[in-house]
C-alpha distance (Angstrom), angle and dihedral (degrees) to the residues before:
residue distance angle dihedral
X1 . . .
X2 3.80 . .
X3 3.77 119.1 .
X4 3.80 98.6 -167.0
X5 3.80 94.6 88.2
X6 3.79 123.8 136.7
X7 3.79 120.9 -124.3
X8 3.81 90.7 -101.6
X9 3.81 92.2 48.1
X10 3.81 89.3 52.3
X11 3.81 89.7 50.0
X12 3.79 91.1 52.5
X13 3.80 91.1 47.3
X14 3.82 90.0 50.3
X15 3.82 90.0 53.5
X16 3.80 89.5 50.9
X17 3.81 91.2 50.2
X18 3.80 89.6 50.5
X19 3.80 95.6 46.6
X20 3.79 98.4 32.5
X21 3.79 91.5 -142.4
X22 3.79 129.8 16.1
X23 3.76 145.7 168.2
X24 3.80 122.7 -125.7
X25 3.83 88.2 -101.0
X26 3.81 91.0 53.6
X27 3.80 89.8 52.1
X28 3.82 93.2 47.8
X29 3.81 89.0 53.8
X30 3.82 93.5 46.9
X31 3.81 97.2 50.0
X32 3.82 117.3 93.0
X33 3.81 93.9 -128.7
X34 3.77 125.5 44.1
X35 3.78 117.5 -106.7
X36 3.76 126.7 174.6
X37 3.78 116.3 -94.4
X38 3.82 88.7 -124.0
X39 3.81 90.2 56.6
X40 3.80 91.5 52.3
X41 3.80 91.6 47.1
X42 3.81 89.9 51.9
X43 3.79 91.3 49.8
X44 3.81 90.8 47.8
X45 3.81 89.6 54.2
X46 3.81 89.3 50.7
X47 3.82 90.7 49.3
X48 3.79 89.1 49.0
X49 3.82 90.7 50.9
X50 3.81 88.1 51.7
X51 3.80 89.5 53.2
X52 3.80 94.0 -117.4
X53 3.81 99.4 114.2
X54 3.77 136.2 23.0
X55 3.77 132.2 -162.3
X56 3.75 141.2 -148.0
X57 3.78 129.3 -162.8
X58 3.76 120.6 -113.8
X59 3.76 104.8 -178.7
X60 3.78 105.2 -56.9
X61 3.81 94.1 -21.1
X62 3.77 127.8 92.2
X63 3.78 113.6 -141.3
X64 3.79 115.6 -159.0
X65 3.79 130.3 -156.8
X66 3.80 134.9 173.2
X67 3.80 116.3 -92.5
X68 3.79 94.4 -140.8
X69 3.75 137.9 32.2
X70 3.79 125.1 -82.8
X71 3.80 88.1 -116.1
X72 3.81 91.9 55.5
X73 3.81 90.5 48.8
X74 3.80 91.3 47.2
X75 3.80 92.5 50.9
X76 3.78 90.9 49.2
X77 3.81 93.2 47.9
X78 3.81 91.8 45.9
X79 3.80 90.9 50.4
X80 3.81 88.7 52.2
X81 3.83 91.6 51.2
X82 3.80 90.6 47.8
X83 3.80 91.9 50.1
X84 3.81 97.0 43.7
X85 3.80 101.0 39.9
X86 3.80 105.3 22.5
X87 3.79 105.3 29.3
X88 3.81 89.3 -112.8
X89 3.82 92.4 -57.6
X90 3.81 114.1 141.9
X91 3.79 90.3 -175.4
X92 3.83 92.0 55.1
X93 3.81 90.6 49.0
X94 3.80 92.4 49.1
X95 3.81 92.3 44.8
X96 3.80 90.1 51.2
X97 3.79 91.1 49.8
X98 3.79 94.5 46.9
X99 3.83 92.0 46.9
X100 3.80 91.3 55.3
X101 3.82 109.0 96.9
X102 3.81 88.5 -148.3
X103 3.82 92.0 62.1
X104 3.82 90.3 76.6
X105 3.82 95.8 173.7
X106 3.78 116.9 -161.4
X107 3.80 122.7 -125.1
X108 3.81 88.2 -106.1
X109 3.80 92.4 53.7
X110 3.81 92.0 48.4
X111 3.80 90.0 49.1
X112 3.81 90.4 51.0
X113 3.83 89.7 52.4
X114 3.81 90.0 50.6
X115 3.81 90.7 50.1
X116 3.81 91.7 50.1
X117 3.80 90.7 50.5
X118 3.82 91.7 47.5
X119 3.81 91.0 49.1
X120 3.80 91.0 48.7
X121 3.82 91.7 50.6
X122 3.80 90.9 47.7
X123 3.82 91.6 51.8
X124 3.82 91.5 47.9
X125 3.82 90.9 52.6
X126 3.80 90.1 53.3
X127 3.81 93.1 53.8
């Protein structure tokens, strides 16, 4: 999945992930600020050229859907954030998040992080 998406392109992709499949009109209605239908259609063509979305015809309408899964897109976007802001360092990103007083992780969330780390260490020992 491409990571060089503009803020608006990411918003459109998020709408498509939420709806599964949508027309330009559906996307216009779902976005928080009003954009012209022609603007959305142009951006959808750009996203299609980038290989991020695909369309099918239903009568005279084009219905768009993401090419990949939300998880694939999330991994790609997270990798981009890690590279740009943290030099690729997961530990720096996590440390920054945990040091932020607004993060306010629950005991359950902290336990889940511990379990993920334990599982990762266990898998590394096996390899």
